N, C-alpha and C positions, 0 to 999 in steps of 0.2 A: 504494500500500500504506500502511496506517496502523499505528501502533504497537499499536493495539488488536488488529488481526488477527495481527500477529507474536506477541503474547503469547498469543492464543487458540491459535495453531498450536503454540507451545512447550508450553502446558499440555495440549494434546491428546496430546502424547508421554507426559507424566507430570505429576503434581502437583509444583509447585516453589514455593519461597519467592521473595520479591522479590529477596533477595540473590543467590540462585542464578540467577535470570533475568538479573541484571546481570553477575555474575562468570563464570558458566559458559556463557552464551548470547550476550548482546550484546557482551561483551568477548572472547568466544571465537569459535565458528564463524560466528556471524551478523555479526560486526564489519565484515567487508568489504562486506556487503550492506545493513545497517541498523544505526544506532547509537541509543542512548538512555542518558540519565544516570539515576542512581538515583531522583531526585525524579520524573522523568517516568514511570518504571516504576511507582512507588507510587501516583501520581495516577491513572494509567491502570488499575491494578488496582482501585482504589476505584470508579472509574466503571463498570468491568465488573461489579463486585460489586453496585453499586446497580441496574444494568440487569438483574441476574439471570443474567448469562452465566458468572460464576464464583462459587465459594463459598470461604470461608477457614476453615481449622481451625487452632486453636492447638495446637501440639505442645510438650509440656513436655520439657525436657532437664535432666538432672542436672548441677548446677554450672555451667550455662550459661544464657543468656537463652532464654526461650521463642521459638519460631519459628512464623510463620504460613505454612501451606502452602495454596496456591491451586490449585483444580482446576476443570475445565470442568463446567458444568451441562449437562443435555440441551439447553437453549435456546442455550447457548454453542456446543455442537457443531453445532447447526443453523445458527447465524450463521456459523461458520467454513466449513461446507460450502457455504453460499450464496455467501460471498465467494470461495471457491476456484473456484466454477463460473461466476463473473461475469467476462466479458471486461474488460480494462483499457484505458482510453484512454492514449495516450502521456503521460508526465508533462509538466507545464508546465515549461519551462526557466527557471530563475532562477539564472543563473550570473554572479557579479560580474566574472569575467574578460571575458566577452563584453560586458558593459556598459562595462568599461574600454576595450576595443578600439573599441566603438561611439562612445564620446565622446572617444577619444584623439587627436583631430586635432592638438592643441597639445602633446602629450607628445613630448619629444625621443626620438630613436631609442634612445639608451643606456638611458634610464629604461624605455622600452617593452620593450627586450630584457631588462632586469633582471627586470621583472615576469613576462615569458614564461618566462624560465629558471627562476625560483623555482617557478612553477606547473608547469613540465615536471618539475622534480625531485620535486615532491610527487606528481604523477601516476605517475612512475616508481616512487617508493616504494610507492604504492598497488598498482601492477601487480605488483611483487615480492611484496607481502603476499598478493595474490590468488593468485599462482602457488604460494606456500607453502601457502595454504589448500587449493588444488586438490590438491596432493600429499598433504596430511594426509587429505583426504576419500577419496582413492584407497586409502589404507591403513586407513581406519576400518572397524571390525568391528561387528557387531551390528545393522546396518541391513538391511532387506529389499532385494532387488535393485532393486525399483522406487524406493524411497526413495534408495538410493545413486546411481542414475542421475539422478534428478531434482535432487538436491542438487548433483551434479557439473555438471549442465547449467546450473543457476542461477549457479554460480561461473564456469563457462566464459563465460557471457554477460557477466558483469562484467569478465572478463579481456579480452574482445574490445573492450568499450567503452573500458576504460582504455588498451589498446594503440593503438586508433584515435586517442584524444586525444593520446597521446604523439607519434604520427606527425604529427598535425595541428600540434601545437606545434613540432615540429622543422621542419616546412615553413614556418611563420610566422617562426621565428627565422632560418632560412636565407634567406628572401625579404628580410627587413629587412637582414641583413648584406650581401646582394648588391645592395642599393639598389633593390629592386623596389617600395618604398613611395613613392608620389608625394610630392615635397617633401623626400625624404630627402637628407641631405648626400652620400650615396653615389650618388644619382640624377643623374648628370652630364648625361644626355641631355635632361632636362626632359620626357621622354615619360611618358605614363601606362602603367604596367605592370599586368598582371593579377596582383594580389597573391595569393600562395598557389597559383598554377597552375604 
């Protein structure tokens, strides 16, 4: 998924300003699924505008700065529909933690445990956030039944991934503490163990 498509999807719901996209969408219900900073959002809106996929209209406001509202063009709607109907390849994994494990041969157990615990805490925080989002979605009104089910399903998928990662990290931490990592100070037998099994 790209930021461009996320913005097209949000503008398909209704016209929005860049500020609204950031504060009400990417910092709101989309936050557990996709993030973007303000500069990325405005750069992307300009690219979409140059490509003819969105238009911008300046709205005057009394006593306040003008605001630009972006909305989909017919070409933007076609691009969104095409993207929605295109199957996705699984994303390429670029995970710094997996690299640290891969190259962690000379990292001592305590340092490795500290890294894994910090990562586990962050995934647990994310899992809690996703569960809160799921509860808010269940109570949300004004969506069609189809939209409500699909949004809930997307968050449920993120919950499953985060929960699986927390479980895997717990397994890794338990294995290291139990001495299952070859070369561990806790590995008194000198035998190779199946790490994480």
